[in-house]
C-alpha positions in Angstrom: 96.0 89.3 151.3 94.5 88.4 147.9 94.6 84.1 147.8 93.7 81.7 145.1 92.5 78.9 146.1 91.8 75.9 143.3 89.8 72.8 144.8 86.5 73.7 146.0 86.3 70.5 147.9 86.0 70.1 152.1 89.8 71.2 152.4 89.4 74.1 149.8 86.1 75.3 150.7 86.8 75.0 154.8 90.1 77.2 154.0 88.0 79.6 152.2 85.5 80.3 155.1 88.3 80.8 157.3 90.3 83.8 155.3 87.1 85.1 154.3 86.2 85.6 157.9 90.0 87.5 158.1 88.7 89.7 155.5 91.4 88.5 152.8 90.2 88.9 149.5 89.4 85.4 148.0 89.1 84.0 144.6 87.9 80.2 144.8 88.4 78.1 141.1 86.7 74.8 140.4 85.3 73.0 137.4 82.2 72.5 139.5 79.8 75.6 139.0 77.5 73.3 141.5 80.1 73.5 144.1 81.3 77.1 143.4 77.4 77.7 143.7 76.7 76.1 147.2 80.1 78.1 148.5 78.9 81.4 147.0 75.7 81.2 148.6 77.1 80.9 152.1 80.5 83.0 151.8 81.5 86.3 150.0 84.0 85.6 147.9 84.7 85.6 144.1 84.3 82.1 142.0 85.4 81.3 138.9 84.5 78.0 137.0 87.5 76.4 135.2 90.6 74.2 135.4 93.2 74.3 137.9 95.9 73.2 135.2 94.6 75.7 132.1 96.6 78.7 132.0 93.6 80.5 130.3 91.4 79.5 133.4 94.1 80.8 135.8 95.0 83.7 134.4 90.8 84.5 134.9 91.9 84.6 138.7 94.3 87.7 138.4 97.2 85.7 139.5 100.1 88.2 139.0 98.2 90.3 141.7 98.0 87.9 144.4 100.0 86.9 146.9 99.5 83.3 147.5 98.0 80.3 145.5 97.1 77.3 147.5 96.2 74.1 145.0 94.0 71.5 147.4 92.0 69.5 144.5 92.0 66.0 144.8 94.4 65.2 142.4 98.0 65.5 143.8 99.5 65.7 140.1 96.9 68.8 139.3 97.9 70.5 142.5 102.0 69.9 141.5 101.2 71.5 138.1 99.1 73.9 139.0 101.7 76.0 141.2 104.0 75.6 138.8 101.9 77.3 136.6 100.7 79.6 139.1 104.5 80.7 139.6 104.9 81.2 135.9 102.2 83.6 135.7 103.5 85.7 138.8 101.9 84.6 142.0 104.0 85.5 145.3 104.0 82.1 147.1 102.5 78.7 146.1 101.2 75.5 148.3 100.5 72.0 146.7 98.5 69.4 148.5 100.0 66.0 147.9 99.6 62.4 148.5 102.8 61.1 148.0 105.5 61.1 150.6 108.3 60.7 148.5 107.9 64.9 147.6 108.7 65.9 151.2 112.3 64.1 150.9 114.9 66.9 150.8 116.2 66.1 147.2 112.8 66.3 145.5 111.4 69.1 147.5 114.4 71.2 146.3 113.6 70.1 142.5 110.2 71.1 143.2 110.9 74.6 144.7 113.1 75.4 141.4 109.6 74.4 139.6 107.9 76.9 141.6 106.0 74.5 144.5 107.5 76.5 147.5 105.4 74.6 149.8 103.8 71.1 150.8 101.2 69.9 152.5 100.3 66.1 152.8 96.9 66.2 155.1 97.0 61.9 155.8 100.5 62.5 157.1 99.7 65.1 159.4 96.6 63.3 160.8 98.3 60.2 161.0 100.8 61.7 162.9 97.6 63.0 165.4 96.7 59.4 165.5 100.1 58.4 167.1 99.9 61.0 169.6 96.6 60.4 170.8 97.8 56.5 171.0 100.9 57.3 173.0 99.6 59.9 175.4 96.7 58.1 176.9 95.7 60.6 179.5 94.8 64.0 177.2 92.2 64.2 174.7 95.0 66.1 172.8 98.9 67.2 173.2 100.4 69.3 171.1 104.9 69.7 171.7 106.2 73.1 170.9 110.0 73.2 170.1 110.4 69.5 170.4 108.6 69.2 174.0 110.1 72.4 175.8 106.8 73.6 176.1 103.2 71.2 175.9 99.7 71.8 175.0 97.6 69.3 176.9 94.2 69.6 176.8 92.0 67.1 179.4 88.9 66.1 180.3 88.3 67.0 183.8 86.0 64.4 186.1 84.7 64.5 189.7 88.1 63.0 190.9 90.3 65.9 189.9 92.1 68.1 193.0 91.4 71.1 190.6 87.8 70.9 190.7 86.0 74.4 191.4 89.0 76.2 192.4 89.7 79.5 190.2 92.5 80.1 188.4 94.1 82.8 190.4 94.4 79.7 193.2 95.6 77.4 190.7 98.4 79.8 189.4 99.5 80.6 193.0 99.6 76.8 194.0 101.1 76.0 190.6 103.7 78.1 188.8 104.7 76.1 186.3 101.2 75.3 184.7 98.6 78.1 183.4 95.4 77.5 181.6 94.8 79.0 178.7 91.0 77.9 177.7 88.7 75.2 178.7 85.7 74.1 176.9 82.5 73.9 178.1 79.0 72.9 176.4 80.6 73.4 172.8 82.1 77.0 174.1 85.5 77.8 174.4 86.0 79.9 177.1 89.5 82.5 177.6 89.4 82.2 181.5 89.7 85.1 183.9 91.3 84.6 187.6 88.1 84.2 188.9 86.5 81.3 186.6 87.2 77.9 188.0 86.9 74.7 186.2 84.0 72.8 186.4 83.3 68.8 186.3 83.1 67.5 182.4 85.3 70.4 181.1 88.2 70.0 178.6 90.8 72.1 180.0 94.0 73.2 178.1 96.9 73.5 179.9 100.1 74.7 179.2 103.3 73.5 181.1 106.8 71.7 180.3 107.6 68.1 180.0 108.8 68.2 183.6 105.6 69.3 185.0 103.5 66.9 183.0 103.3 64.2 185.6 101.8 66.9 188.1 98.8 68.2 185.6 98.0 64.2 185.4 97.8 64.1 189.4 95.8 67.4 189.4 93.3 66.1 187.1 93.3 62.6 188.6 94.4 60.9 185.2 96.6 58.0 185.1 98.8 57.1 182.2 98.4 53.6 181.1 100.9 51.4 178.2 99.2 51.0 174.9 100.5 47.5 173.2 97.3 46.3 171.3 95.7 48.2 169.1 92.8 47.7 166.7 92.7 49.9 163.6 88.6 49.9 162.1 89.3 50.5 157.9 92.7 50.5 156.3 92.4 53.7 154.8 95.4 55.8 153.9 95.7 57.6 157.0 95.5 54.1 159.2 98.6 52.7 157.0 100.8 56.0 157.8 99.7 55.7 161.2 101.1 51.9 161.7 104.3 53.2 159.7 105.0 55.6 162.5 103.8 53.5 165.3 106.8 51.1 164.3 107.2 47.4 165.7 106.3 47.7 169.4 102.5 47.5 168.9 100.6 44.2 168.5 98.1 45.6 165.4 94.6 44.5 164.1 92.8 46.2 161.1 89.5 45.2 159.8 88.5 46.2 156.6 85.7 45.2 154.3 87.5 45.7 151.1 89.2 42.2 150.3 91.4 44.0 147.7 92.9 46.6 150.0 93.3 44.2 152.8 95.6 42.1 150.4 97.4 45.3 149.9 98.2 46.0 153.6 98.9 42.5 154.4 101.4 42.6 151.9 102.6 45.9 152.9 103.0 45.1 157.1 104.3 41.8 157.6 103.9 42.3 161.2 100.2 43.2 161.1 97.2 41.0 161.2 94.4 42.1 158.6 90.4 40.7 159.0 88.2 41.1 155.9 85.0 42.0 157.2 82.9 44.8 158.5 83.7 46.3 161.7 80.6 47.1 162.6 79.3 43.6 163.5 79.6 42.9 167.4 80.3 39.4 166.9 83.3 39.9 164.6 84.4 42.8 166.9 84.0 39.8 170.0 85.6 37.3 167.9 88.4 39.6 167.5 89.0 40.2 170.9 88.1 43.6 171.2 88.0 43.7 174.9 91.9 43.1 174.8 92.8 45.9 173.0 94.3 48.7 174.7 93.3 51.1 171.8 90.8 51.4 169.2 91.4 53.7 166.2 88.9 54.3 163.7 89.5 55.8 160.0 87.0 54.3 157.7 85.8 57.1 155.2 82.4 57.7 156.9 82.2 59.5 160.2 79.2 57.8 161.7 81.0 54.5 161.2 84.0 56.0 163.3 81.8 57.4 166.1 79.6 54.3 166.6 82.6 52.1 166.0 84.5 53.9 169.1 81.5 53.8 170.9 81.0 50.3 171.1 84.8 49.9 172.1 84.2 51.9 175.0 81.3 50.2 175.8 83.6 47.1 175.9 86.0 48.6 178.2 88.9 49.9 175.6 90.1 52.5 177.4 92.1 54.5 174.8 89.6 55.3 171.6 90.4 57.6 168.4 87.6 58.5 165.5 88.6 60.2 162.3 85.6 62.6 162.2 85.5 63.9 158.8 81.9 65.6 158.9 82.2 68.7 160.7 78.5 68.9 161.8 79.6 65.6 164.0 82.6 66.9 165.4 80.5 68.5 168.7 78.1 65.3 168.9 81.5 63.2 168.7 83.2 64.9 171.4 80.1 65.3 173.4 79.7 61.7 173.4 82.6 61.2 175.2 84.5 58.3 172.7 87.8 59.7 173.3 90.0 62.0 170.9 88.6 63.1 167.7 90.6 64.6 164.5 89.6 65.8 161.0 92.2 65.8 158.4 90.1 69.1 156.9 90.8 70.9 159.8 94.4 69.8 160.2 95.4 70.7 156.5 93.7 74.5 156.7 95.6 75.3 160.3 98.7 73.9 158.4 97.8 76.4 155.4 96.7 79.4 157.5 99.7 80.1 159.2 101.0 81.4 155.5 98.1 83.9 155.1 99.4 86.2 158.3 101.5 89.0 158.7 104.0 87.6 161.2 106.5 85.0 161.6 104.9 81.6 162.8 107.1 78.2 163.8 103.7 76.6 164.5 99.8 76.6 164.2 97.0 74.0 165.1 93.6 73.4 165.4 91.7 72.1 168.5 89.6 69.2 167.8 86.0 69.7 168.3 86.6 73.8 168.8 87.0 76.5 166.6 90.2 77.7 168.6 93.5 77.7 167.6 97.1 78.2 169.1 100.0 79.5 167.3 103.6 79.6 167.9 105.0 83.2 166.7 108.5 84.1 166.7 109.1 87.9 168.5 111.0 90.2 165.8 112.9 92.6 166.3 111.1 96.2 166.9 107.7 93.9 167.1 105.1 95.3 170.0 104.7 92.0 171.6 108.7 92.3 173.1 107.8 96.3 174.4 106.5 96.0 177.4 105.8 93.0 180.1 102.7 90.7 179.2 100.2 92.9 181.6 101.1 96.1 180.3 100.7 95.1 176.3 96.9 95.2 176.0 96.7 92.0 174.4 93.2 90.7 173.0 90.8 89.3 175.8 90.1 86.7 172.6 94.0 85.6 173.4 96.2 84.7 175.8 99.9 83.8 176.0 100.7 80.6 177.5 104.4 80.4 177.7 107.8 80.9 175.8 110.8 79.5 174.4 114.0 81.0 174.6 117.0 78.9 173.4 116.9 75.6 175.3 114.3 76.3 177.5 110.3 76.9 177.9 108.7 79.1 180.5 105.3 79.7 181.5 103.9 83.1 181.1 103.2 85.6 184.0 102.2 89.1 184.2 105.5 90.3 184.8 107.2 88.4 181.7 109.0 90.1 179.4 109.0 88.2 176.0 112.6 89.0 174.1 113.9 89.3 170.4 113.7 86.2 169.0 111.6 84.2 171.6 109.1 81.6 170.3 105.4 82.4 172.1 102.7 80.0 172.0 99.4 82.2 171.9 95.6 80.3 172.4 93.3 82.2 170.4 89.5 82.3 169.5 89.0 83.5 165.7 88.0 86.7 166.5 91.3 87.4 168.2 93.6 86.0 165.0 94.1 89.4 163.1 94.3 91.5 166.2 97.4 89.1 166.9 99.2 90.4 164.1 100.0 94.0 165.1 102.1 92.4 168.3 104.0 90.6 166.0 104.9 91.4 162.7 
């Protein structure tokens, strides 16, 4: 597939790296020669210096022969205009990064579609959903629902009190038919487990299960859910504000923000939120604002180090649930090893969302896992696809991937060796990067 990406910022360059690893033909357009020079030294792609809203510069990318145009510059209006222009020039499909919730309303989306903007991505909104899920699911590192919760992926840090410690996966599957371990993360390495492997203290274990069996997973891993009522946000970013909107009025929320102007804007916007103007790294301020009484602490400043440190401090004060935005990819593993709770990166979230449009298979969902390069896909089994020909055990499925379960009608089912996937099933697959292209031949 030939893909043109406009914008060599963090989302654009991360996406370019992902796609070149899959042997796609990538063209990266940006008006900064320095940014393009930096990534071209690391990644095998074509770079073009130019403007995303110039017909002449867009033509240089050979859009008429391209399958996909992705506009992820920092400027929303430039992305929307660039996609419209790219459609006019003959590209197959367009995706625009936006910062405005209004564009996602159905009536406006239809109008934008008529203008040649086929897909919209709002990274801040996607990241806010991650925060809300993390605050509400207090026993997990990460929780992903498929088809409105018919199947659930749960990432859980296993400690010494877990009943499943040192048990092989063969034993685990025999004793618990309604859950399946699809991966473990150990010492910054993601492992697709074999039957003879076992869980060690400190592993992050990814389970596929159903909602009715969720409590059983908590029991096996020694985890207890607790209610969150008091939440402190460090930083009043757009992501924080979007998360507060999604959380609603059932929580007592405080925001600590060092910009007085932003404090005033947030206070005007949210009547039930207490806004404090100050430096969230100040220990005395945190104590004065009752950090030890908080159930959750969410750090969403523009600085990854501040967010990691903030969550580390919150843990030391006894806050049970902490969530950190870590936008510096180099710090993801460090943050995960510090046991500061849940972490998220909006670049990874956005890239994962966009990535599904580059695969030659029908996909209803794709998610990158925090502090890991692994991903989870929800494929739709097409008529005549290889995946429906035989039971799973006879499919010669890639070692780098594992089928966790399937959704058929209104029911979710855990996958086993004798499971026969049928046309129309939604199939949840966990995979390492090296397995992604291999999956296409099973689902296309």
